[in-house]
C-alpha positions in Angstrom: -13.3 90.8 87.7 -11.9 87.2 87.9 -8.6 86.1 86.5 -10.5 84.0 83.9 -11.7 87.2 82.2 -8.1 88.0 81.2 -8.0 85.0 78.8 -4.9 83.5 80.4 -3.7 79.9 79.6 -5.8 77.3 81.6 -2.6 75.9 83.2 -1.9 79.4 84.6 -5.4 79.8 85.8 -5.1 76.4 87.6 -2.0 77.6 89.4 -3.6 80.9 90.4 -6.6 79.0 91.8 -4.3 76.7 93.8 -2.4 79.7 95.2 -5.7 81.2 96.3 -5.8 84.2 93.9 -9.3 84.7 92.7 -9.2 88.2 91.1 -6.4 90.4 89.8 -5.1 93.5 91.7 -5.6 96.8 90.0 -2.1 96.8 88.5 -2.6 93.3 87.2 -6.0 94.1 85.7 -4.5 97.2 83.9 -1.1 95.8 82.8 -1.9 92.2 81.7 -4.3 92.9 78.8 -1.9 95.2 76.8 1.0 93.0 77.6 -0.9 90.0 76.3 -1.7 92.0 73.1 2.1 92.4 72.6 2.4 96.1 73.6 5.2 97.6 75.6 4.0 98.6 79.1 5.1 101.5 81.3 3.7 100.9 84.8 4.0 102.8 88.0 3.2 100.4 90.9 4.0 100.6 94.6 5.5 97.8 96.6 3.0 95.2 97.5 0.6 95.9 94.6 1.1 92.6 92.8 3.2 93.9 90.0 5.4 90.8 89.8 2.5 88.7 88.6 1.5 91.6 86.3 4.6 91.0 84.2 5.1 87.2 84.8 1.6 86.1 83.8 1.6 87.6 80.2 5.1 86.4 79.6 4.4 82.8 80.8 1.2 82.8 78.8 3.0 83.6 75.6 5.9 81.2 76.3 3.9 78.0 77.0 3.4 77.0 73.4 6.8 78.2 72.0 9.6 75.7 71.2 12.0 75.1 74.1 15.8 75.5 74.2 16.0 79.3 73.6 16.1 82.0 76.3 13.1 84.2 75.3 12.6 86.4 78.4 15.0 88.4 80.5 14.0 90.1 83.8 16.4 92.6 85.2 16.1 93.5 88.9 18.3 95.5 91.3 18.9 93.0 94.2 19.7 89.4 94.8 16.7 89.0 97.1 14.3 90.4 94.5 15.7 88.1 91.8 15.3 85.1 94.1 11.7 86.2 95.0 10.7 86.6 91.4 12.1 83.1 90.6 10.0 81.7 93.5 6.9 83.5 92.2 7.5 82.3 88.7 7.9 78.7 89.7 4.6 78.8 91.6 2.8 80.3 88.6 4.4 77.9 86.1 4.0 74.8 88.2 1.7 73.2 85.6 3.8 74.2 82.6 7.1 72.9 81.2 8.8 76.3 81.5 12.1 76.8 83.3 13.8 79.8 84.8 17.0 80.7 86.6 18.1 83.5 88.9 21.5 85.0 87.9 23.2 87.1 90.6 26.5 87.5 92.3 27.8 85.9 95.5 27.2 82.4 94.3 28.9 80.0 91.8 28.8 81.2 88.2 28.9 77.6 86.8 25.2 76.7 87.1 24.3 80.1 85.6 26.6 79.5 82.6 25.0 76.1 82.2 21.5 77.7 82.1 22.7 80.2 79.4 24.2 77.4 77.3 21.0 75.3 77.6 18.7 78.1 76.7 16.6 78.3 79.9 13.2 79.9 79.1 13.5 82.8 81.5 16.5 84.5 83.1 16.1 86.7 86.1 19.3 88.7 86.8 21.0 91.6 88.5 22.9 94.0 86.3 26.4 93.3 87.5 26.3 89.5 87.2 24.5 89.7 83.8 27.3 91.9 82.5 29.8 89.3 83.8 28.1 86.7 81.6 27.8 88.9 78.6 31.6 89.2 78.5 31.7 85.5 77.6 30.8 84.1 74.1 28.2 81.6 75.4 25.9 84.4 76.7 24.0 85.2 73.5 20.4 86.2 73.7 19.6 86.5 70.0 16.3 84.7 70.5 15.1 87.1 73.3 11.5 88.3 72.8 10.5 89.7 76.2 12.4 92.1 78.4 11.3 93.3 81.9 12.9 96.1 83.9 11.6 95.8 87.5 12.1 98.4 90.2 13.7 100.9 87.8 13.8 103.7 90.3 15.7 101.4 92.7 18.2 100.8 89.8 18.7 104.5 89.7 19.3 104.7 93.5 21.9 102.0 93.3 23.7 103.5 90.4 22.8 100.8 87.9 21.5 102.9 85.0 24.9 102.8 83.1 24.9 99.0 83.5 21.3 98.9 82.1 22.4 100.7 79.0 25.3 98.3 78.6 22.9 95.4 78.9 20.7 96.8 76.2 23.6 96.3 73.7 23.2 92.5 74.2 19.5 92.2 73.6 17.6 92.4 70.3 16.1 95.7 69.4 12.9 93.9 68.3 11.3 92.8 71.5 8.4 93.5 73.9 9.5 95.5 76.9 7.6 95.8 80.3 9.0 98.6 82.4 7.9 98.8 86.1 8.9 101.5 88.6 7.4 102.7 91.9 8.3 106.3 91.1 9.2 108.1 87.9 12.1 110.6 88.4 13.4 112.3 85.3 16.3 109.9 84.7 13.9 107.0 84.8 11.6 108.8 82.4 14.5 109.3 79.9 15.4 105.6 80.2 11.8 104.5 79.6 11.7 106.6 76.4 14.9 105.0 75.2 13.6 101.5 75.8 9.9 101.6 75.0 7.9 102.0 71.8 4.4 103.6 72.1 3.8 101.9 75.5 0.6 101.4 77.3 0.9 103.5 80.5 -0.6 102.2 83.8 -1.1 104.4 86.9 1.7 106.6 85.6 0.5 109.7 87.5 -0.5 107.9 90.6 1.0 109.3 93.8 2.8 106.7 95.8 1.1 105.8 99.1 1.2 102.9 101.5 -1.4 100.2 101.0 -4.8 100.9 102.6 -4.4 97.9 104.9 -1.4 99.3 106.8 -2.0 100.7 110.3 0.7 103.3 110.8 1.9 104.7 114.1 4.8 106.8 115.5 6.6 106.0 118.7 8.5 109.0 120.0 11.6 107.8 121.9 15.2 108.9 122.7 17.7 107.6 120.2 19.6 105.6 122.9 16.4 103.9 124.1 15.1 102.6 120.8 16.6 99.1 121.3 15.0 98.9 124.8 11.6 100.0 123.4 11.8 97.3 120.7 12.6 94.6 123.2 9.7 95.8 125.4 7.2 95.7 122.5 8.3 92.2 121.6 8.2 91.0 125.2 4.7 92.5 125.8 3.4 90.7 122.7 2.6 94.0 120.9 4.8 92.7 118.1 4.7 89.1 117.1 7.2 89.1 114.4 8.8 92.0 112.6 11.0 93.2 109.7 13.1 96.0 111.3 14.9 98.6 109.2 18.0 100.4 110.4 19.9 103.2 108.8 23.3 101.4 108.6 24.8 98.0 108.4 26.7 98.6 111.7 23.4 99.4 113.5 21.8 96.3 112.0 24.5 94.1 113.4 24.4 95.7 116.8 20.6 95.6 117.0 20.5 91.9 116.1 23.1 91.2 118.7 21.2 93.2 121.3 17.9 91.3 120.6 19.7 87.9 120.8 21.2 88.9 124.2 17.6 89.4 125.4 16.5 86.0 124.3 14.8 87.1 121.1 15.6 85.0 118.0 16.9 87.5 115.4 19.1 87.7 112.3 20.2 90.5 110.0 20.5 91.0 106.3 22.5 93.7 104.5 25.1 94.2 101.8 28.1 93.1 103.8 26.6 89.6 104.5 27.5 86.8 102.1 24.8 85.5 99.8 24.6 82.3 101.8 24.1 84.3 105.0 21.4 86.5 103.4 19.6 83.5 102.0 19.6 81.6 105.3 18.5 84.7 107.2 15.5 85.3 104.9 14.5 81.7 104.7 14.8 81.4 108.5 12.6 84.4 109.0 10.0 83.1 106.6 10.0 79.7 108.3 9.6 81.2 111.8 13.1 80.3 112.9 13.8 84.0 113.6 11.2 86.3 115.1 12.9 89.4 113.9 14.8 90.1 110.7 16.9 93.3 111.0 17.6 94.8 107.5 19.0 97.8 105.7 17.2 99.3 102.7 18.8 96.8 100.4 16.0 94.5 101.6 13.1 97.1 101.4 12.3 95.8 97.9 12.6 92.1 97.4 11.4 90.6 100.7 8.0 89.0 100.3 6.8 87.4 103.5 3.3 85.9 103.7 1.3 87.5 106.5 4.1 89.6 107.9 2.5 91.4 110.8 4.8 94.3 111.5 7.4 96.5 109.9 9.4 98.7 112.3 11.3 101.7 111.1 14.0 101.6 113.8 15.5 104.6 112.1 13.3 107.1 110.2 14.1 107.0 106.5 15.3 110.3 105.1 13.3 110.0 101.9 9.5 109.5 101.9 9.6 107.0 99.0 11.9 104.8 101.2 9.2 104.9 103.9 6.6 103.8 101.4 8.7 100.8 100.2 9.7 99.8 103.8 6.1 99.7 105.1 4.9 98.1 101.9 6.6 94.8 103.1 3.4 94.3 105.2 -0.3 94.4 104.2 0.7 92.8 100.8 -1.9 91.7 98.3 -4.8 93.5 100.2 -3.9 92.0 103.5 -3.5 94.0 106.7 -0.4 94.9 108.8 1.2 97.4 111.2 4.0 99.8 110.5 5.7 101.4 113.6 8.2 104.2 113.3 10.6 105.0 116.2 11.3 108.7 116.1 14.0 110.5 118.1 14.0 114.3 118.6 16.8 114.5 116.0 14.6 112.8 113.4 11.5 115.0 113.7 12.4 116.8 110.4 12.5 113.6 108.4 9.2 112.5 109.9 7.6 115.9 109.0 8.7 115.4 105.4 7.1 111.9 105.3 3.9 113.2 106.8 3.7 116.0 104.2 4.1 113.4 101.4 1.4 111.2 103.0 -0.9 114.2 103.4 -1.7 113.4 107.0 -0.3 113.4 110.6 0.5 109.9 111.9 -0.8 109.0 115.3 1.7 109.1 118.3 1.9 106.2 120.7 3.3 106.1 124.2 3.9 102.7 125.7 2.5 102.2 129.2 5.0 101.2 131.9 8.0 101.8 129.6 10.6 103.9 131.4 11.4 106.7 129.0 13.9 108.1 131.4 16.0 104.9 131.9 19.7 104.8 131.3 20.5 102.9 128.1 22.3 99.6 128.5 24.9 100.5 125.8 25.1 102.6 122.8 23.9 100.9 119.7 26.3 102.7 117.4 29.5 104.6 118.1 29.3 108.0 116.4 31.3 108.3 113.3 33.5 111.0 114.7 34.4 108.8 117.7 35.1 105.8 115.4 37.4 107.9 113.3 39.2 109.3 116.4 39.6 105.7 117.7 41.1 104.6 114.3 43.5 107.5 114.3 44.6 106.8 117.9 45.2 103.1 117.1 47.2 104.1 114.0 49.3 106.5 116.1 50.0 103.8 118.7 51.1 101.4 115.9 53.4 104.0 114.4 54.9 104.8 117.8 55.5 101.1 118.5 57.1 100.7 115.0 59.3 103.7 115.6 60.4 102.4 119.1 61.2 99.0 117.6 63.3 100.6 114.8 65.2 102.7 117.4 66.0 99.6 119.5 67.4 97.8 116.5 69.5 100.8 115.6 71.0 101.0 119.1 72.2 97.4 119.1 76.0 96.9 118.4 76.7 96.1 114.7 80.1 94.3 115.3 80.3 90.8 116.9 83.4 89.0 118.2 85.1 86.9 115.6 84.6 83.2 115.9 87.2 80.6 114.9 86.2 78.8 111.7 85.0 75.2 112.5 86.9 72.4 111.0 85.2 70.9 108.0 83.6 67.6 108.6 83.7 64.8 106.1 80.5 64.4 104.1 78.2 61.6 105.2 78.8 58.3 103.4 82.3 59.2 102.3 85.3 58.1 104.4 88.7 59.8 104.5 90.9 58.4 101.8 93.0 55.6 103.3 96.8 55.2 102.8 98.1 52.6 100.4 99.0 50.1 103.1 95.7 50.4 104.8 93.9 50.1 101.5 95.7 46.8 100.5 95.3 45.3 104.0 91.7 46.1 104.0 91.2 44.2 100.8 93.1 41.1 102.0 91.4 40.8 105.3 87.9 41.8 104.1 85.3 39.1 104.6 83.4 39.4 101.4 84.8 41.3 98.4 85.4 40.1 94.9 89.0 39.0 95.9 87.9 36.6 98.6 
């Protein structure tokens, strides 16, 4: 079925053709018609299925011929990266239309965002926290809002945003069309959907999440302390051209990126402790080929859209099968192909077994020829938490001991000092000692230039 069969505006069809999209993905084919008809939509769609266009296309279609100067669509998304990605997709689809949009998220100046609110930009794409920041101000009124999208609703739940979503609902009109997208539907998300939607059209609601069919998955058994060396080996051998690598913690992401750079591999990292500028530069550099490896925590599992990404590497096994689905979904997007490698230490076998049960199959195991699985690690990638806590306590104890010693030395010093004779007061500058009368009169008579000359 071609896109033309969906009765979209010709300018949108022109953009789709230029982008190389000939036919809709299943989620687009199922969600766009009811959305165009004005119905609320409740859709369950895995990462990489094309859901962003599934809600953007019907909204853009309905906005093209409406008067400008009023914000009519609000898209709420969990992360800055995803907001920026949706804005990029929207701009590509709306290239032949007069429609405008802005991404509203934290970590950047609020001024341009306020300007967009005041001018009535057509579409606002925002994260919950920054949207609430704006809604505290009188300029952020959305009385003309007609379309509301909640994207990655289950990720909102994971990040604790559901109370914020309910607060945002107080600032949007009750009469609106709502498009609700979530990869999974846990009970709290189902409750939220029932609160927000009216007789929705449901799309793939009972579909079991699974990786895209184009993803080749493999497991690399390896000792925890040799994971970094194995990744370097695969990169040096050419088995991995470029990769998005997921770690369990921010600390490990930093250490792994540093390890790769020391071995001559261009790498950057992206996680919650990085500034927005750093995160934007890292992602843009990775997309442009400046960095061969982007090391990330799960904050980036949804929201990174890299064309023709060849590999996703689970450097650490995710503890939840859904996280595995979303991580590996960064590759093989839009029916392309890609590889997903998972490094599994003996301690992570239980998490792997849980993932394989969810997938309904055993993933193939791979042993890398010529890799020394018995080698001594160069350095530990992460200091165990217990050791870090012990080191902090030891440092604090040393600081307290030094402070105590300093206080004791100050107490032992004599408190009395030998008395000093008071210095004679000096005359102030510019004021001479008062002369005697004779001196005063002689000075006047012999002076060279006074009023008595």
